[in-house]
Every structure is written in C-alpha cells, then in structure tokens.
All heavy atoms as atom14 arrays in JSON, in Angstrom:
{
  "sequence": "MYCLFNSEAVATEILRSMAGSIGIIITVPVTAIISGLLI",
  "atom14_mask": [
    [1, 1, 1, 1, 1, 1, 1, 1, 0, 0, 0, 0, 0, 0],
    [1, 1, 1, 1, 1, 1, 1, 1, 1, 1, 1, 1, 0, 0],
    [1, 1, 1, 1, 1, 1, 0, 0, 0, 0, 0, 0, 0, 0],
    [1, 1, 1, 1, 1, 1, 1, 1, 0, 0, 0, 0, 0, 0],
    [1, 1, 1, 1, 1, 1, 1, 1, 1, 1, 1, 0, 0, 0],
    [1, 1, 1, 1, 1, 1, 1, 1, 0, 0, 0, 0, 0, 0],
    [1, 1, 1, 1, 1, 1, 0, 0, 0, 0, 0, 0, 0, 0],
    [1, 1, 1, 1, 1, 1, 1, 1, 1, 0, 0, 0, 0, 0],
    [1, 1, 1, 1, 1, 0, 0, 0, 0, 0, 0, 0, 0, 0],
    [1, 1, 1, 1, 1, 1, 1, 0, 0, 0, 0, 0, 0, 0],
    [1, 1, 1, 1, 1, 0, 0, 0, 0, 0, 0, 0, 0, 0],
    [1, 1, 1, 1, 1, 1, 1, 0, 0, 0, 0, 0, 0, 0],
    [1, 1, 1, 1, 1, 1, 1, 1, 1, 0, 0, 0, 0, 0],
    [1, 1, 1, 1, 1, 1, 1, 1, 0, 0, 0, 0, 0, 0],
    [1, 1, 1, 1, 1, 1, 1, 1, 0, 0, 0, 0, 0, 0],
    [1, 1, 1, 1, 1, 1, 1, 1, 1, 1, 1, 0, 0, 0],
    [1, 1, 1, 1, 1, 1, 0, 0, 0, 0, 0, 0, 0, 0],
    [1, 1, 1, 1, 1, 1, 1, 1, 0, 0, 0, 0, 0, 0],
    [1, 1, 1, 1, 1, 0, 0, 0, 0, 0, 0, 0, 0, 0],
    [1, 1, 1, 1, 0, 0, 0, 0, 0, 0, 0, 0, 0, 0],
    [1, 1, 1, 1, 1, 1, 0, 0, 0, 0, 0, 0, 0, 0],
    [1, 1, 1, 1, 1, 1, 1, 1, 0, 0, 0, 0, 0, 0],
    [1, 1, 1, 1, 0, 0, 0, 0, 0, 0, 0, 0, 0, 0],
    [1, 1, 1, 1, 1, 1, 1, 1, 0, 0, 0, 0, 0, 0],
    [1, 1, 1, 1, 1, 1, 1, 1, 0, 0, 0, 0, 0, 0],
    [1, 1, 1, 1, 1, 1, 1, 1, 0, 0, 0, 0, 0, 0],
    [1, 1, 1, 1, 1, 1, 1, 0, 0, 0, 0, 0, 0, 0],
    [1, 1, 1, 1, 1, 1, 1, 0, 0, 0, 0, 0, 0, 0],
    [1, 1, 1, 1, 1, 1, 1, 0, 0, 0, 0, 0, 0, 0],
    [1, 1, 1, 1, 1, 1, 1, 0, 0, 0, 0, 0, 0, 0],
    [1, 1, 1, 1, 1, 1, 1, 0, 0, 0, 0, 0, 0, 0],
    [1, 1, 1, 1, 1, 0, 0, 0, 0, 0, 0, 0, 0, 0],
    [1, 1, 1, 1, 1, 1, 1, 1, 0, 0, 0, 0, 0, 0],
    [1, 1, 1, 1, 1, 1, 1, 1, 0, 0, 0, 0, 0, 0],
    [1, 1, 1, 1, 1, 1, 0, 0, 0, 0, 0, 0, 0, 0],
    [1, 1, 1, 1, 0, 0, 0, 0, 0, 0, 0, 0, 0, 0],
    [1, 1, 1, 1, 1, 1, 1, 1, 0, 0, 0, 0, 0, 0],
    [1, 1, 1, 1, 1, 1, 1, 1, 0, 0, 0, 0, 0, 0],
    [1, 1, 1, 1, 1, 1, 1, 1, 0, 0, 0, 0, 0, 0]
  ],
  "atom14_positions": [
    [[0.84, -1.19, 0.0], [0.0, 0.0, 0.0], [0.88, 1.25, 0.0], [1.83, 1.37, 0.78], [-0.89, -0.01, 1.24], [-1.84, 1.15, 1.3], [-2.96, 0.95, 2.71], [-3.63, 2.57, 2.76], [0.0, 0.0, 0.0], [0.0, 0.0, 0.0], [0.0, 0.0, 0.0], [0.0, 0.0, 0.0], [0.0, 0.0, 0.0], [0.0, 0.0, 0.0]],
    [[0.59, 2.17, -0.89], [1.37, 3.39, -1.02], [0.82, 4.47, -0.11], [-0.36, 4.76, -0.11], [1.34, 3.86, -2.47], [2.12, 5.13, -2.71], [3.5, 5.14, -2.68], [1.45, 6.32, -2.94], [4.21, 6.3, -2.89], [2.15, 7.49, -3.15], [3.53, 7.47, -3.13], [4.22, 8.64, -3.33], [0.0, 0.0, 0.0], [0.0, 0.0, 0.0]],
    [[1.69, 5.05, 0.68], [1.27, 6.11, 1.6], [1.45, 7.47, 0.94], [2.52, 7.78, 0.44], [2.1, 6.04, 2.88], [1.59, 7.24, 4.1], [0.0, 0.0, 0.0], [0.0, 0.0, 0.0], [0.0, 0.0, 0.0], [0.0, 0.0, 0.0], [0.0, 0.0, 0.0], [0.0, 0.0, 0.0], [0.0, 0.0, 0.0], [0.0, 0.0, 0.0]],
    [[0.39, 8.26, 0.9], [0.45, 9.57, 0.26], [1.23, 10.58, 1.1], [1.76, 11.55, 0.57], [-0.96, 10.1, -0.01], [-1.78, 9.33, -1.04], [-3.18, 9.91, -1.13], [-1.11, 9.36, -2.39], [0.0, 0.0, 0.0], [0.0, 0.0, 0.0], [0.0, 0.0, 0.0], [0.0, 0.0, 0.0], [0.0, 0.0, 0.0], [0.0, 0.0, 0.0]],
    [[1.27, 10.38, 2.39], [1.93, 11.32, 3.28], [3.23, 10.7, 3.78], [3.23, 9.9, 4.69], [1.04, 11.67, 4.47], [-0.28, 12.24, 4.07], [-1.43, 11.49, 4.15], [-0.37, 13.54, 3.61], [-2.65, 12.02, 3.79], [-1.58, 14.08, 3.24], [-2.72, 13.32, 3.33], [0.0, 0.0, 0.0], [0.0, 0.0, 0.0], [0.0, 0.0, 0.0]],
    [[4.35, 11.07, 3.16], [5.61, 10.58, 3.68], [6.2, 11.61, 4.63], [5.77, 12.76, 4.67], [6.6, 10.23, 2.55], [6.88, 11.41, 1.65], [6.48, 12.53, 1.94], [7.57, 11.16, 0.56], [0.0, 0.0, 0.0], [0.0, 0.0, 0.0], [0.0, 0.0, 0.0], [0.0, 0.0, 0.0], [0.0, 0.0, 0.0], [0.0, 0.0, 0.0]],
    [[7.19, 11.21, 5.39], [7.7, 12.09, 6.43], [8.41, 13.32, 5.85], [8.4, 14.38, 6.46], [8.66, 11.32, 7.33], [9.74, 10.81, 6.58], [0.0, 0.0, 0.0], [0.0, 0.0, 0.0], [0.0, 0.0, 0.0], [0.0, 0.0, 0.0], [0.0, 0.0, 0.0], [0.0, 0.0, 0.0], [0.0, 0.0, 0.0], [0.0, 0.0, 0.0]],
    [[8.99, 13.19, 4.65], [9.68, 14.34, 4.05], [8.69, 15.44, 3.67], [8.95, 16.62, 3.9], [10.46, 13.88, 2.81], [11.28, 14.99, 2.19], [12.08, 14.51, 0.99], [12.18, 13.28, 0.8], [12.57, 15.37, 0.26], [0.0, 0.0, 0.0], [0.0, 0.0, 0.0], [0.0, 0.0, 0.0], [0.0, 0.0, 0.0], [0.0, 0.0, 0.0]],
    [[7.55, 15.06, 3.12], [6.55, 16.06, 2.74], [5.97, 16.73, 3.97], [5.75, 17.95, 3.97], [5.43, 15.4, 1.93], [0.0, 0.0, 0.0], [0.0, 0.0, 0.0], [0.0, 0.0, 0.0], [0.0, 0.0, 0.0], [0.0, 0.0, 0.0], [0.0, 0.0, 0.0], [0.0, 0.0, 0.0], [0.0, 0.0, 0.0], [0.0, 0.0, 0.0]],
    [[5.74, 15.98, 5.02], [5.2, 16.55, 6.26], [6.21, 17.51, 6.87], [5.85, 18.62, 7.3], [4.82, 15.43, 7.25], [4.42, 16.01, 8.6], [3.7, 14.58, 6.68], [0.0, 0.0, 0.0], [0.0, 0.0, 0.0], [0.0, 0.0, 0.0], [0.0, 0.0, 0.0], [0.0, 0.0, 0.0], [0.0, 0.0, 0.0], [0.0, 0.0, 0.0]],
    [[7.48, 17.12, 6.9], [8.52, 17.99, 7.46], [8.65, 19.27, 6.65], [8.82, 20.35, 7.21], [9.84, 17.24, 7.51], [0.0, 0.0, 0.0], [0.0, 0.0, 0.0], [0.0, 0.0, 0.0], [0.0, 0.0, 0.0], [0.0, 0.0, 0.0], [0.0, 0.0, 0.0], [0.0, 0.0, 0.0], [0.0, 0.0, 0.0], [0.0, 0.0, 0.0]],
    [[8.54, 19.17, 5.33], [8.63, 20.36, 4.48], [7.49, 21.32, 4.76], [7.7, 22.54, 4.87], [8.6, 19.94, 3.0], [9.67, 19.04, 2.75], [8.73, 21.14, 2.09], [0.0, 0.0, 0.0], [0.0, 0.0, 0.0], [0.0, 0.0, 0.0], [0.0, 0.0, 0.0], [0.0, 0.0, 0.0], [0.0, 0.0, 0.0], [0.0, 0.0, 0.0]],
    [[6.29, 20.81, 4.9], [5.14, 21.67, 5.19], [5.23, 22.31, 6.57], [4.85, 23.46, 6.76], [3.84, 20.89, 5.05], [3.51, 20.52, 3.62], [3.4, 21.72, 2.72], [2.83, 22.75, 3.15], [3.9, 21.66, 1.58], [0.0, 0.0, 0.0], [0.0, 0.0, 0.0], [0.0, 0.0, 0.0], [0.0, 0.0, 0.0], [0.0, 0.0, 0.0]],
    [[5.75, 21.57, 7.54], [5.92, 22.13, 8.88], [6.93, 23.27, 8.85], [6.71, 24.32, 9.45], [6.34, 21.03, 9.88], [5.17, 20.08, 10.11], [6.82, 21.64, 11.19], [5.52, 18.87, 10.94], [0.0, 0.0, 0.0], [0.0, 0.0, 0.0], [0.0, 0.0, 0.0], [0.0, 0.0, 0.0], [0.0, 0.0, 0.0], [0.0, 0.0, 0.0]],
    [[8.04, 23.07, 8.13], [9.04, 24.13, 8.03], [8.49, 25.35, 7.3], [8.77, 26.49, 7.69], [10.28, 23.6, 7.3], [11.15, 22.66, 8.11], [12.28, 22.11, 7.25], [11.72, 23.36, 9.32], [0.0, 0.0, 0.0], [0.0, 0.0, 0.0], [0.0, 0.0, 0.0], [0.0, 0.0, 0.0], [0.0, 0.0, 0.0], [0.0, 0.0, 0.0]],
    [[7.69, 25.13, 6.26], [7.08, 26.25, 5.55], [6.14, 27.04, 6.46], [6.14, 28.27, 6.44], [6.3, 25.75, 4.33], [7.15, 25.38, 3.16], [6.26, 25.04, 1.99], [7.05, 24.52, 0.89], [6.52, 24.09, -0.24], [5.22, 24.1, -0.41], [7.3, 23.65, -1.21], [0.0, 0.0, 0.0], [0.0, 0.0, 0.0], [0.0, 0.0, 0.0]],
    [[5.33, 26.34, 7.22], [4.39, 27.04, 8.1], [5.13, 27.78, 9.21], [4.75, 28.89, 9.59], [3.38, 26.07, 8.69], [4.02, 25.13, 9.52], [0.0, 0.0, 0.0], [0.0, 0.0, 0.0], [0.0, 0.0, 0.0], [0.0, 0.0, 0.0], [0.0, 0.0, 0.0], [0.0, 0.0, 0.0], [0.0, 0.0, 0.0], [0.0, 0.0, 0.0]],
    [[6.21, 27.2, 9.73], [7.0, 27.88, 10.77], [7.67, 29.12, 10.2], [7.69, 30.17, 10.85], [8.04, 26.93, 11.35], [7.47, 25.88, 12.27], [8.7, 24.72, 12.86], [9.82, 25.81, 13.7], [0.0, 0.0, 0.0], [0.0, 0.0, 0.0], [0.0, 0.0, 0.0], [0.0, 0.0, 0.0], [0.0, 0.0, 0.0], [0.0, 0.0, 0.0]],
    [[8.21, 29.02, 8.99], [8.86, 30.18, 8.38], [7.85, 31.3, 8.13], [8.15, 32.48, 8.35], [9.54, 29.77, 7.07], [0.0, 0.0, 0.0], [0.0, 0.0, 0.0], [0.0, 0.0, 0.0], [0.0, 0.0, 0.0], [0.0, 0.0, 0.0], [0.0, 0.0, 0.0], [0.0, 0.0, 0.0], [0.0, 0.0, 0.0], [0.0, 0.0, 0.0]],
    [[6.66, 30.95, 7.68], [5.62, 31.95, 7.47], [5.2, 32.61, 8.76], [5.0, 33.83, 8.82], [0.0, 0.0, 0.0], [0.0, 0.0, 0.0], [0.0, 0.0, 0.0], [0.0, 0.0, 0.0], [0.0, 0.0, 0.0], [0.0, 0.0, 0.0], [0.0, 0.0, 0.0], [0.0, 0.0, 0.0], [0.0, 0.0, 0.0], [0.0, 0.0, 0.0]],
    [[5.06, 31.83, 9.81], [4.66, 32.38, 11.1], [5.72, 33.32, 11.65], [5.4, 34.4, 12.16], [4.42, 31.25, 12.1], [3.37, 30.42, 11.65], [0.0, 0.0, 0.0], [0.0, 0.0, 0.0], [0.0, 0.0, 0.0], [0.0, 0.0, 0.0], [0.0, 0.0, 0.0], [0.0, 0.0, 0.0], [0.0, 0.0, 0.0], [0.0, 0.0, 0.0]],
    [[6.98, 32.92, 11.54], [8.06, 33.77, 12.02], [8.1, 35.06, 11.22], [8.31, 36.15, 11.77], [9.41, 33.01, 11.95], [9.42, 31.9, 12.99], [10.58, 33.96, 12.17], [10.58, 30.95, 12.86], [0.0, 0.0, 0.0], [0.0, 0.0, 0.0], [0.0, 0.0, 0.0], [0.0, 0.0, 0.0], [0.0, 0.0, 0.0], [0.0, 0.0, 0.0]],
    [[7.89, 34.97, 9.92], [7.87, 36.17, 9.08], [6.78, 37.14, 9.49], [7.01, 38.34, 9.56], [0.0, 0.0, 0.0], [0.0, 0.0, 0.0], [0.0, 0.0, 0.0], [0.0, 0.0, 0.0], [0.0, 0.0, 0.0], [0.0, 0.0, 0.0], [0.0, 0.0, 0.0], [0.0, 0.0, 0.0], [0.0, 0.0, 0.0], [0.0, 0.0, 0.0]],
    [[5.6, 36.62, 9.77], [4.49, 37.49, 10.18], [4.78, 38.1, 11.55], [4.53, 39.29, 11.78], [3.17, 36.69, 10.2], [2.77, 36.33, 8.78], [2.07, 37.48, 10.89], [1.6, 35.4, 8.68], [0.0, 0.0, 0.0], [0.0, 0.0, 0.0], [0.0, 0.0, 0.0], [0.0, 0.0, 0.0], [0.0, 0.0, 0.0], [0.0, 0.0, 0.0]],
    [[5.32, 37.32, 12.47], [5.59, 37.81, 13.82], [6.65, 38.91, 13.79], [6.58, 39.88, 14.53], [6.03, 36.64, 14.73], [4.84, 35.72, 14.99], [6.62, 37.14, 16.03], [5.2, 34.42, 15.68], [0.0, 0.0, 0.0], [0.0, 0.0, 0.0], [0.0, 0.0, 0.0], [0.0, 0.0, 0.0], [0.0, 0.0, 0.0], [0.0, 0.0, 0.0]],
    [[7.64, 38.78, 12.91], [8.7, 39.79, 12.83], [8.24, 41.03, 12.06], [8.62, 42.15, 12.39], [9.96, 39.18, 12.17], [10.58, 38.16, 13.13], [10.98, 40.25, 11.81], [11.73, 37.39, 12.55], [0.0, 0.0, 0.0], [0.0, 0.0, 0.0], [0.0, 0.0, 0.0], [0.0, 0.0, 0.0], [0.0, 0.0, 0.0], [0.0, 0.0, 0.0]],
    [[7.39, 40.84, 11.06], [6.98, 41.96, 10.2], [6.16, 43.01, 10.94], [6.35, 44.2, 10.73], [6.17, 41.43, 9.0], [6.99, 40.5, 8.29], [5.75, 42.53, 8.08], [0.0, 0.0, 0.0], [0.0, 0.0, 0.0], [0.0, 0.0, 0.0], [0.0, 0.0, 0.0], [0.0, 0.0, 0.0], [0.0, 0.0, 0.0], [0.0, 0.0, 0.0]],
    [[5.27, 42.59, 11.8], [4.38, 43.54, 12.49], [5.14, 44.53, 13.36], [4.96, 45.74, 13.21], [3.29, 42.78, 13.28], [2.49, 43.72, 14.13], [2.4, 42.0, 12.33], [0.0, 0.0, 0.0], [0.0, 0.0, 0.0], [0.0, 0.0, 0.0], [0.0, 0.0, 0.0], [0.0, 0.0, 0.0], [0.0, 0.0, 0.0], [0.0, 0.0, 0.0]],
    [[6.03, 44.12, 14.25], [6.75, 45.1, 15.06], [7.7, 45.98, 14.24], [7.86, 47.17, 14.54], [7.55, 44.28, 16.08], [7.03, 42.92, 16.0], [6.31, 42.76, 14.72], [0.0, 0.0, 0.0], [0.0, 0.0, 0.0], [0.0, 0.0, 0.0], [0.0, 0.0, 0.0], [0.0, 0.0, 0.0], [0.0, 0.0, 0.0], [0.0, 0.0, 0.0]],
    [[8.34, 45.38, 13.23], [9.27, 46.17, 12.4], [8.5, 47.26, 11.68], [8.95, 48.41, 11.6], [10.01, 45.25, 11.41], [10.75, 46.05, 10.37], [10.98, 44.35, 12.15], [0.0, 0.0, 0.0], [0.0, 0.0, 0.0], [0.0, 0.0, 0.0], [0.0, 0.0, 0.0], [0.0, 0.0, 0.0], [0.0, 0.0, 0.0], [0.0, 0.0, 0.0]],
    [[7.32, 46.95, 11.15], [6.51, 47.95, 10.48], [6.07, 49.04, 11.45], [6.09, 50.24, 11.1], [5.26, 47.29, 9.86], [5.69, 46.23, 9.01], [4.45, 48.27, 9.07], [0.0, 0.0, 0.0], [0.0, 0.0, 0.0], [0.0, 0.0, 0.0], [0.0, 0.0, 0.0], [0.0, 0.0, 0.0], [0.0, 0.0, 0.0], [0.0, 0.0, 0.0]],
    [[5.71, 48.67, 12.65], [5.31, 49.67, 13.65], [6.46, 50.58, 14.01], [6.29, 51.79, 14.15], [4.77, 48.96, 14.88], [0.0, 0.0, 0.0], [0.0, 0.0, 0.0], [0.0, 0.0, 0.0], [0.0, 0.0, 0.0], [0.0, 0.0, 0.0], [0.0, 0.0, 0.0], [0.0, 0.0, 0.0], [0.0, 0.0, 0.0], [0.0, 0.0, 0.0]],
    [[7.65, 50.03, 14.16], [8.82, 50.83, 14.52], [9.16, 51.81, 13.39], [9.42, 52.99, 13.63], [10.03, 49.93, 14.86], [9.76, 49.19, 16.17], [11.31, 50.74, 14.93], [10.77, 48.1, 16.47], [0.0, 0.0, 0.0], [0.0, 0.0, 0.0], [0.0, 0.0, 0.0], [0.0, 0.0, 0.0], [0.0, 0.0, 0.0], [0.0, 0.0, 0.0]],
    [[9.16, 51.31, 12.16], [9.49, 52.18, 11.02], [8.45, 53.28, 10.86], [8.81, 54.44, 10.64], [9.61, 51.33, 9.73], [10.85, 50.44, 9.81], [9.71, 52.23, 8.5], [10.97, 49.46, 8.68], [0.0, 0.0, 0.0], [0.0, 0.0, 0.0], [0.0, 0.0, 0.0], [0.0, 0.0, 0.0], [0.0, 0.0, 0.0], [0.0, 0.0, 0.0]],
    [[7.19, 52.94, 10.99], [6.16, 53.99, 10.85], [6.25, 54.99, 12.0], [6.01, 56.18, 11.8], [4.78, 53.36, 10.79], [4.47, 52.71, 12.01], [0.0, 0.0, 0.0], [0.0, 0.0, 0.0], [0.0, 0.0, 0.0], [0.0, 0.0, 0.0], [0.0, 0.0, 0.0], [0.0, 0.0, 0.0], [0.0, 0.0, 0.0], [0.0, 0.0, 0.0]],
    [[6.61, 54.54, 13.19], [6.78, 55.46, 14.31], [7.95, 56.41, 14.09], [7.89, 57.58, 14.46], [0.0, 0.0, 0.0], [0.0, 0.0, 0.0], [0.0, 0.0, 0.0], [0.0, 0.0, 0.0], [0.0, 0.0, 0.0], [0.0, 0.0, 0.0], [0.0, 0.0, 0.0], [0.0, 0.0, 0.0], [0.0, 0.0, 0.0], [0.0, 0.0, 0.0]],
    [[9.01, 55.92, 13.48], [10.16, 56.78, 13.22], [9.86, 57.78, 12.11], [10.37, 58.9, 12.13], [11.38, 55.92, 12.83], [11.97, 55.07, 13.95], [13.07, 54.18, 13.4], [12.5, 55.95, 15.08], [0.0, 0.0, 0.0], [0.0, 0.0, 0.0], [0.0, 0.0, 0.0], [0.0, 0.0, 0.0], [0.0, 0.0, 0.0], [0.0, 0.0, 0.0]],
    [[9.07, 57.38, 11.14], [8.78, 58.27, 10.01], [7.76, 59.34, 10.37], [7.76, 60.41, 9.75], [8.28, 57.46, 8.81], [9.34, 56.55, 8.15], [8.71, 55.73, 7.05], [10.49, 57.37, 7.62], [0.0, 0.0, 0.0], [0.0, 0.0, 0.0], [0.0, 0.0, 0.0], [0.0, 0.0, 0.0], [0.0, 0.0, 0.0], [0.0, 0.0, 0.0]],
    [[6.91, 59.07, 11.33], [5.87, 60.04, 11.7], [6.39, 60.93, 12.74], [6.93, 61.68, 13.1], [4.6, 59.34, 12.21], [3.99, 58.55, 11.08], [3.63, 60.33, 12.78], [2.77, 57.76, 11.47], [0.0, 0.0, 0.0], [0.0, 0.0, 0.0], [0.0, 0.0, 0.0], [0.0, 0.0, 0.0], [0.0, 0.0, 0.0], [0.0, 0.0, 0.0]]
  ]
}
C-alpha cells in the first residue's frame, strides 16, 4: 500500500508554516517601529 503522506513532505510543510509564522511575527513590530520613526 502506497502512503500519500511521507515524512519528508510533512517535514517540508511544517518548516514552511513555521517560516511563514516567524515572518508574520517579525513583520508587524518592524513595520510599527518604522512607521513610528517616520511620523
């Protein structure tokens, strides 16, 4: 029986979701700081 979900695909998706989450978490404060400095 062929398994559609192998461990490499799952690990890749987990890393993608973690990278996206970290990007969003970092972007919000950086944007606030830059806008505060410009205003």
